[in-house]
C-alpha positions as CSV (number, residue, x, y, z in Angstrom):
1,M,213.4,156.5,41.0
2,T,214.5,157.4,37.2
3,N,215.3,160.5,35.3
4,L,212.9,161.6,31.9
5,F,215.9,162.9,30.3
6,A,219.3,160.4,31.3
7,D,219.7,157.3,29.6
8,L,219.0,158.6,25.9
9,P,220.1,156.7,23.2
10,P,223.3,158.2,20.8
11,A,222.8,160.3,18.7
12,G,221.8,159.3,15.1
13,A,220.0,156.4,16.7
14,A,218.1,155.0,13.4
15,E,215.4,154.7,15.7
16,E,213.2,155.8,17.8
17,V,213.2,154.7,21.6
18,F,209.8,153.9,23.6
19,A,209.9,153.6,27.3
20,T,206.8,152.7,29.4
21,L,207.0,154.4,32.5
22,A,204.1,153.1,34.3
23,A,200.6,151.5,33.2
24,A,197.6,150.6,34.9
25,P,193.9,148.8,33.0
26,G,193.1,151.5,30.4
27,A,196.3,154.2,30.2
28,R,199.9,153.5,30.0
29,I,202.3,156.8,30.3
30,E,205.9,156.3,28.1
31,R,208.5,158.2,27.2
32,I,209.9,158.7,23.4
33,V,213.1,159.9,22.2
34,S,213.3,160.9,19.2
35,R,216.3,161.2,17.5
36,G,215.9,163.0,14.0
37,Q,213.2,160.7,13.2
38,A,210.4,161.4,10.8
39,S,206.6,158.9,9.7
40,P,207.6,157.6,6.2
41,P,206.4,158.7,3.8
42,G,202.6,158.2,2.9
43,F,202.1,156.7,6.6
44,W,199.3,158.1,8.9
45,Y,198.8,156.8,12.9
46,D,194.9,155.7,13.2
47,Q,195.0,154.7,16.9
48,A,191.8,153.6,18.7
49,E,193.1,155.4,21.8
50,D,193.2,159.0,22.6
51,E,197.0,160.2,23.3
52,W,198.0,163.5,24.8
53,V,201.9,164.0,24.2
54,A,204.1,166.7,25.1
55,V,208.0,167.8,24.0
56,L,210.0,168.1,26.9
57,A,213.1,169.0,25.2
58,G,213.8,169.4,21.6
59,A,211.4,170.0,19.1
60,A,208.5,168.4,16.2
61,T,206.2,169.0,13.6
62,L,203.1,166.9,13.9
63,R,200.4,166.8,10.7
64,F,197.3,165.9,11.0
65,E,195.1,164.7,7.9
66,D,192.0,167.1,9.0
67,V,194.1,170.8,9.3
68,P,196.0,171.6,6.3
69,E,199.1,173.4,8.1
70,P,201.8,171.4,10.4
71,L,201.5,172.2,13.9
72,D,204.9,172.4,15.5
73,L,205.9,171.5,18.9
74,G,209.0,173.0,21.4
75,P,209.4,172.3,24.9
76,G,205.9,172.6,27.0
77,D,203.6,172.4,24.1
78,H,201.4,169.6,24.1
79,V,198.7,168.3,22.3
80,L,195.3,166.2,23.0
81,I,195.4,163.4,19.8
82,A,191.8,161.8,19.6
83,A,191.5,158.7,18.9
84,G,190.7,157.8,15.0
85,R,192.4,161.0,14.3
86,R,194.9,160.4,11.4
87,H,198.5,161.9,12.3
88,R,202.0,161.8,11.5
89,V,205.3,162.9,12.6
90,E,206.7,165.3,10.1
91,R,210.4,165.9,11.5
92,T,212.0,165.8,15.0
93,A,214.8,167.0,16.3
94,D,217.9,165.5,17.7
95,P,217.1,164.9,20.3
96,T,213.2,165.1,21.3
97,I,211.7,163.5,24.2
98,W,208.3,163.4,24.8
99,L,206.1,162.6,27.1
100,A,203.0,160.5,26.4
101,V,200.0,159.2,27.7
102,H,197.4,156.8,26.3
103,L,193.8,156.8,26.9
104,A,191.5,153.6,25.5
105,R,188.5,155.0,25.1
106,G,185.5,153.3,26.9
């Protein structure tokens, strides 16, 4: 057994920390810990798989290329990001703990 809130990286960590919690063909579940990180200027994620993400603790702002207004997320908020939908992380609180489920199309 492990705890989603245990073993967090130190405050001010330079990089987000990704930990795979479970994986099976076509699916992966991971914990992401952000410590104030954001996507680099001009960078957009454009993934080949669907991604469902939930904020467990902290706060974040996502921006989707096809929507003019950013999406603010807090604890308990979740969103399904369809494969190929360009998005970026505008900001994260320190810390923000995410739960992400990646689902292959097919």
